[in-house]
Structure formats: C-alpha cells, structure tokens
N, C-alpha and C positions, 0 to 999 in steps of 0.2 A: 660675572666680573672676574677678571684675571688678577691675581695677586703675585707680586714678584718678591722672592726672598732676597735678603733677610726680612722676615715679617715682624711687625710690631704687634704683638697680641697680649691679651690679658689672662687667657686660660687655654687649656688644651683638652679636647675630647678624643678618646681612643677606642677603636673597635676592639673586640675581644678575639673571636675565632679568626685565625689567619693573620693577626696583627700582634697581639700580646702572646697568645697561646697557640700551639699546634694541637688542636683537639681532634684531628681526623682519626687517630687510632681509636678513641673512645666512640666517636660517632659511627665509625665503620663497624666496630664491635656490636654496638647497639642495633644498628640497621640489620646486620647479618644474623644476629640472635633473634630479631623480630621475624626475618624471613624463615629462619629455621623453625620457629614456633608455629609459623603458618604453613609449614610443609613445603617451603620453596627453596630453590638453590641460592647459595650465597653469591655475592658480587665481589669483584676485586676491590681492594681498598682504594686503588687509583681511580676507579669508576666513581665510588662514593665521594671521593674528594671533590670531583667536579659538580656533584649535586648539592654541595653545601653553599649556603649564602642567603637564602631567603626564608629562613625559619623552619620550624619542625614540620609544619604541614607540607611544604614544598619538598623537604627532604624525603618524607614518607611517600609522597606521590611519585617522586622520581625513582625511588628505590623499588617500589612495587611495580613500576612499569619499565624500569631500566631505561629511562628516557628523560631528557631535560624537560620535555613539554608534555609528557604523557599524563593522562588522567585515568586513574583506576576507577572501577565501579564503586559506588558509594558503600556497598556492604563490605567490600575488601578494605576500603579506607577506614571505615568505622571500626572494623575489627582490629586493624593495625595500630591505631593511635594509642590505646592503652597498653598494648604489648610493647611498642617502641618506648613509651615513657617509662615503663618499668625497667626495660633493658638499659635505657640510658641512665636512669637514676642509679642503677647498680654499677655502671661503667664510669660515670662522670668523674673525671680527674685521675682515674686510675693509671691511664697510659698517656695523659697529656703532658707536654713538655713546654717550658718557657723558651721562646725564641732567643738566640744569642743577642746580647746587648740590651734586652728589654729592661732588666732590673737596673742596669747602669743608667739607661735613659730616663726611667721613672725617678730614680734618685736625683739625677742632675736637674730635672724639671722641678721637682719639689724643692730642692735646695735653692733654686732661683726664684722661688715664690709663686710658681704657676699653679693655681687650683686645677685639679684634674677631674674629668668625668669619664666613665666608661659607658659607651653607647653601643649597644649590641642588639641583634635580632633574636638572640637566644632568650627563651622564657626566663622570667625572674626566678622561678623555682629551681632552675638549673644554674643560672648565672651566679646568684649569691653564694650557694654552697661551693661552686667551682672557685670563685675568688677567694673564699675562706680556705679551701683545701690547698690552693696554691700560695697562700699567705700573701695575697696581694690586695685584700679589701681595704687596708688602711691607707693605700695611696690615693683613693678616690673620694672626693668630696660628695659626689653623687653618682648613682648608677641608673641609667635608663635602659630597661630591657625591652625585649620584643613585645611584651604584653603590658608594659607600663601605660601605653596609650592605645587607642584603637588603630593607629597607623604605626607602621615600622619603615625603616629604610628600604627602598630609596625615597620614601616620602620625607619631606623636610621636618615634620613635626617633632620626631625624637631629638633632633639636633637643636631645634628652637626651644624645646622644653629644657634641655641641658643648659642652654644659654640663660634661660630665665631662672633656673635653679641657682646658677652661679652669679647672676646679676651682671652678665657680660653681653654686649652687643654682638650679633652674629659675625659682623666683620672683624671683631677682635677675639674671636674664638676659633682656634685651629682644629680642624678634624684630621686625624691620622687613621687611615684604614688600608685595606688591601684589595678593594673591589669596586666594580661599577656602582654597586648599591651606595657605597660611601661617597663616591665622587658625585653622583647624581643628587643625593641628599644634601651634600654640602653646597653644590651650586644652587640648588633650589632654595636653601636657607640663607644664602649669602655669606657663607663661611669660607675662608681659605681652606685648602685641602691638600695634604701630602698623601701619597700611597707608598707602602713598602713594596719591595720587589719580590718578596718570598711567599706571599700569601696564596689564597685560593682563587678568587675571581672567577669561579665556575669554569676554569680551564683556559681562560683568555689571557692574553698578555696585557699587563697593567700599563705598559708604555703607550697603549692606544687610547688611554683614558684622558679626559679633560681634567687635569690636576695641575697644581702649581709647582709640584716637584715630585720626582720619584726618588725615594731615599732608601739607603741600605738598612735603615733601622731607626730606632728611637734616639740613639746617640747622634746620628747625623741630623735628624729632625730637630733635636734641641739646639744644634749648632746654627740652624737656619732661622731661629726666632729670637726676637728681642722683647724685653718686658717694658 
C-alpha cells in the first residue's frame, strides 16, 4: 500500500545505523582489527560501508570474503565472531557521529507527542550501550534490536513488534530508515516508510526504493506527518 504525505500517524520508528548515527568508523575499525588479529589485510572503510545493513553475521562474512555474497569457511567464521564482537565492543560509539538534524528532529517529534521506537538490526548488547553513550536512550519508548526476535529486517516482525509495544496499528506507525531492509520490512508490515538520502543501503541509491518519501533528514520527515 502506498501512502501519500502528509501522513496522519500516531507513532514513529527509526532505524539506527545510517539513519540516526553514522557508525561506519566504529564498524570499520572493529572489522579491520578483526582481520588484523586473524593475520589478514585490512579493507578500505568505503568497502566496509557497503557491507553494513544485515547484522553482525553478514558483516563478518562479507568482511572475511571481501564480497557482498561471499561465504567464508565455517572455521574462519567461527574464529572471527568472538574477535569481531570484542573489537566492536571496544570501538562502539568511540568514533560514531550523530547525523545533522537528528537531534532537532527527535526533539520536534517528541514535542508533538509522537511515541518513538528504535528498530535496528544491531544486536541489543551493542545497541543499548550505544544509545546510552550518544545520550539518545531517553527519546525512545521502546527499542527493538536485531536479536530481540528470531527475525530481523527485512522481515516485518520487528516492526510489528514495535507497533504492538506502542499500541499502534501498522498503518499508523511511520518507519524512517535508510535502506532496502527498512523499505521491505515496512511494506511487508503495512507501515508507511520514509528513507533518508544520506545512509548506507549497501551502496545502492535509495531513490530506487519503494518508499513514500525520500527526506533530507528527520526534520523534513517531521514536517510531513500529522498527529
């Protein structure tokens, strides 16, 4: 179902990496420290940027193979997982930045009375400390992380779970993200969806996505919704 702005919604859910925060420097540092610990050559940050979007396991697989679709041997993957998690735990938040307009957009939405959810594919053990570190936790009524449920985006279940947590029908809950994962999850859940133009989307142009609006950021998104 296609929705036409301005949208009348009761709540808003927002993706984390690539939408609220630019976490690539931390993710790249962790991935390259993992490679170093395994005796492998580092990858350019721009390459790792394109690998982000489908959770830790996919990022590790892509980093080990330097390929979007590559599958490392099981022994290498099993070795890499605890190393990456240690490296990312050490890097988490250290070089992350908040995208321009995010704080203004969050404040404007809260002032208008919109309950907010953060829906991300990042594991909870990294998501909650990162939101705390960036002093953003208090904005969100609920957080749905990549391991809150068995499914993660682009499956609809995380979005439907957020709707249930906030007591809002999917058609009245806006998803704001930066990628195909967000667009597909929202369409499958029956939620309207906006995408920001500055995120990751695994290296692809967001203007090709099936979304209800491409926005410059959260401030513009706020201007396109009614309560």
